[in-house]
N, CA, C and O atoms as a DFTB+ gen file, in Angstrom:
140 C
 N C O
     1  1      75.647    -122.210    -208.851
     2  2      74.688    -123.195    -209.397
     3  2      75.409    -124.518    -209.655
     4  3      76.484    -124.545    -210.254
     5  1      74.815    -125.590    -209.203
     6  2      75.444    -126.896    -209.359
     7  2      74.829    -127.640    -210.535
     8  3      73.606    -127.694    -210.666
     9  1      75.658    -128.206    -211.379
    10  2      75.151    -129.006    -212.484
    11  2      74.910    -130.434    -212.002
    12  3      75.478    -130.865    -210.999
    13  1      74.075    -131.151    -212.719
    14  2      73.764    -132.527    -212.322
    15  2      75.040    -133.373    -212.326
    16  3      75.231    -134.225    -211.458
    17  1      75.889    -133.134    -213.290
    18  2      77.134    -133.899    -213.381
    19  2      78.018    -133.626    -212.172
    20  3      78.628    -134.541    -211.618
    21  1      78.084    -132.347    -211.764
    22  2      78.921    -131.985    -210.619
    23  2      78.377    -132.607    -209.341
    24  3      79.134    -133.115    -208.514
    25  1      77.050    -132.562    -209.185
    26  2      76.435    -133.163    -207.994
    27  2      76.718    -134.657    -207.952
    28  3      77.019    -135.212    -206.895
    29  1      76.620    -135.301    -209.104
    30  2      76.861    -136.742    -209.163
    31  2      78.320    -137.046    -208.809
    32  3      78.614    -138.011    -208.104
    33  1      79.217    -136.208    -209.311
    34  2      80.646    -136.409    -209.021
    35  2      80.908    -136.281    -207.523
    36  3      81.649    -137.074    -206.943
    37  1      80.295    -135.277    -206.907
    38  2      80.476    -135.073    -205.470
    39  2      79.887    -136.256    -204.691
    40  3      80.487    -136.732    -203.727
    41  1      78.724    -136.716    -205.111
    42  2      78.083    -137.840    -204.414
    43  2      78.957    -139.076    -204.489
    44  3      79.068    -139.824    -203.518
    45  1      79.581    -139.292    -205.645
    46  2      80.455    -140.454    -205.795
    47  2      81.669    -140.325    -204.871
    48  3      82.079    -141.298    -204.238
    49  1      82.238    -139.123    -204.800
    50  2      83.403    -138.910    -203.935
    51  2      83.022    -139.124    -202.471
    52  3      83.785    -139.707    -201.702
    53  1      81.843    -138.650    -202.097
    54  2      81.378    -138.805    -200.716
    55  2      81.154    -140.282    -200.413
    56  3      81.476    -140.752    -199.322
    57  1      80.597    -141.016    -201.386
    58  2      80.346    -142.441    -201.186
    59  2      81.664    -143.178    -200.976
    60  3      81.773    -144.033    -200.097
    61  1      82.663    -142.842    -201.787
    62  2      83.965    -143.491    -201.643
    63  2      84.583    -143.151    -200.296
    64  3      85.142    -144.020    -199.627
    65  1      84.484    -141.900    -199.902
    66  2      85.053    -141.474    -198.627
    67  2      84.328    -142.164    -197.475
    68  3      84.943    -142.514    -196.467
    69  1      83.008    -142.359    -197.628
    70  2      82.229    -142.991    -196.573
    71  2      82.673    -144.443    -196.403
    72  3      82.742    -144.951    -195.284
    73  1      82.972    -145.108    -197.523
    74  2      83.420    -146.498    -197.443
    75  2      84.791    -146.579    -196.772
    76  3      85.043    -147.478    -195.970
    77  1      85.667    -145.646    -197.101
    78  2      87.032    -145.673    -196.578
    79  2      87.139    -144.966    -195.225
    80  3      88.154    -145.068    -194.537
    81  1      86.080    -144.252    -194.860
    82  2      86.084    -143.485    -193.605
    83  2      87.255    -142.512    -193.581
    84  3      87.976    -142.416    -192.589
    85  1      87.436    -141.789    -194.688
    86  2      88.543    -140.842    -194.784
    87  2      88.085    -139.442    -194.399
    88  3      88.730    -138.776    -193.589
    89  1      86.977    -138.996    -194.976
    90  2      86.504    -137.643    -194.695
    91  2      85.555    -137.638    -193.507
    92  3      84.733    -138.544    -193.371
    93  1      85.655    -136.634    -192.649
    94  2      84.777    -136.517    -191.479
    95  2      83.388    -136.022    -191.876
    96  3      83.087    -134.835    -191.755
    97  1      82.548    -136.934    -192.348
    98  2      81.198    -136.541    -192.745
    99  2      80.336    -136.272    -191.507
   100  3      80.611    -136.817    -190.438
   101  1      79.309    -135.450    -191.636
   102  2      78.424    -135.136    -190.511
   103  2      77.874    -136.400    -189.842
   104  3      77.823    -136.477    -188.614
   105  1      77.462    -137.389    -190.641
   106  2      76.914    -138.623    -190.058
   107  2      77.966    -139.324    -189.210
   108  3      77.686    -139.777    -188.100
   109  1      79.165    -139.406    -189.742
   110  2      80.243    -140.086    -189.017
   111  2      80.580    -139.325    -187.737
   112  3      80.824    -139.927    -186.691
   113  1      80.589    -137.987    -187.833
   114  2      80.911    -137.175    -186.657
   115  2      79.835    -137.335    -185.588
   116  3      80.141    -137.435    -184.400
   117  1      78.571    -137.359    -186.016
   118  2      77.476    -137.518    -185.060
   119  2      77.547    -138.895    -184.404
   120  3      77.347    -139.021    -183.196
   121  1      77.831    -139.916    -185.193
   122  2      77.902    -141.270    -184.653
   123  2      79.050    -141.362    -183.647
   124  3      78.915    -141.997    -182.601
   125  1      80.177    -140.727    -183.964
   126  2      81.325    -140.756    -183.056
   127  2      81.025    -140.005    -181.770
   128  3      81.478    -140.400    -180.696
   129  1      80.265    -138.924    -181.876
   130  2      79.955    -138.119    -180.690
   131  2      78.996    -138.858    -179.768
   132  3      79.029    -138.676    -178.551
   133  1      78.146    -139.690    -180.350
   134  2      77.151    -140.397    -179.529
   135  2      77.776    -141.546    -178.760
   136  3      77.249    -141.957    -177.726
   137  1      78.918    -142.083    -179.261
   138  2      79.526    -143.225    -178.584
   139  2      80.027    -142.850    -177.208
   140  3      80.570    -143.696    -176.497
């Protein structure tokens, strides 16, 4: 079970990673595959 605080923490980490392009997120992987 995920708490709201934990979900928010994960979302923030994902947002930071998305800006830095550090983690291979599904969106980034799909965009790279389409190129």
